[in-house]
C-alpha positions, 0 to 999 in steps of 0.5 A: 819183078823182084825175082827176075832182078835177083837172077840178073844180079846173081848172073853178074856175081861170082854165084855162077860158074861156066863149065864146058863139056863135049857138046855144050857149055853151061853157066850154072847158078850155085844158089839157084841150082839151075843153069841161067845159060846153056849154049850148044850147036845142033848139027846134022852130023850130031843128030843123023846117024845109023847107030845113035848112042843110047840115051842113058837116063842117068841123072848125075852131079857134074863132076866139075861142080859136084857139091853144088850139083848133087841134086838127085834128092832135091828133085825126088818128090818135088813134083817137077821134071828134071828139064834138059836145057841142051836135049839128050837127043842133040847128042845122039850121034856125038859120043856116049860121053856127050850123051852122058854129060847131057844128064848132068844136073848143071844142064837141068832146070826144074820144069813143070811136066806140062812145059817139059813134055809139051811145047818145050819138047816141040821146040827141041824137035823143031830145032832138030828139023831146022838142023836137018834142013840147014845143017848148023843151028846155034842154040842158047837157052836158060831159065830165070826167076824164083817162083818158090823154093823146093828143098834146095831148088829154086823153081824158075818163073820162065824158061827161054830159048834162042835159035840162030840158023848159021846159013841164013842167020835167021834168029828166033826167040822164045819165052815160056812161063814155067807152068802147065802149058796148054799151047798147041804149038811153040809158035805162040811163044815166039817173042822179039829177041829184046824181050829175052835180053830184058828178061835175063839181063844177058846180051843175047845175040 
C-alpha cells in the first residue's frame, strides 16, 4: 500500500512530464523511470495496410526528456523486459517516425517476461482485433507501485489498461500484477474501472 500511495503522490507532483508524440502521449515519472499513463488511439487505418512500416527494435532515450530516459544500461542485465505501453504494432501503418517513437523509453516499463510476452501481449492483440471490427479504440495504460529498484529503475507492482470502443462506448478495464503470468487469457484480468481509479489515483474515464 505504501508503494501505491507513493506513485499517486508522485503523479500529482512536478515529478511527471507529459510528452506528445505522433501517435501517443505519455506521462513519464522522472523518479520512477516509467510512464504512469500513456494514451493513444488504435484505428483500422493505423494497423491495416499492404506495406506496414518496419519494426525498428531500437530502444532509445526520448529526445524531449533525454537525461531522464537514457535507460539502456539500466535495463541491460536487469532481468526485466522493456515492456511497451503503446505497442509498436499499433503504429505499423502510421509512419516510420511513429514506429521509431514507440521505442522511446518514455513508453517503456520494466515488466517480467511472463507478463510482457503473455497476457499483456494477448490484450494488445485483442485491442487490434477490436479496432479491425469497430475502427477506433481509445486506450489508456500505465504502471504503478514500486516492488523494488534495479539500478535507476523502479519495478512496478502492477500494470493496467483501459480500452474504450468509440462506436459502442464499451469500456473494459484490466489490472495485471507484474509477475510471471500463467493466466491462459486476458479475461481473468478484467476489473471494474473503479479498481483502476483506486489503484492509480487517476480519473480514468
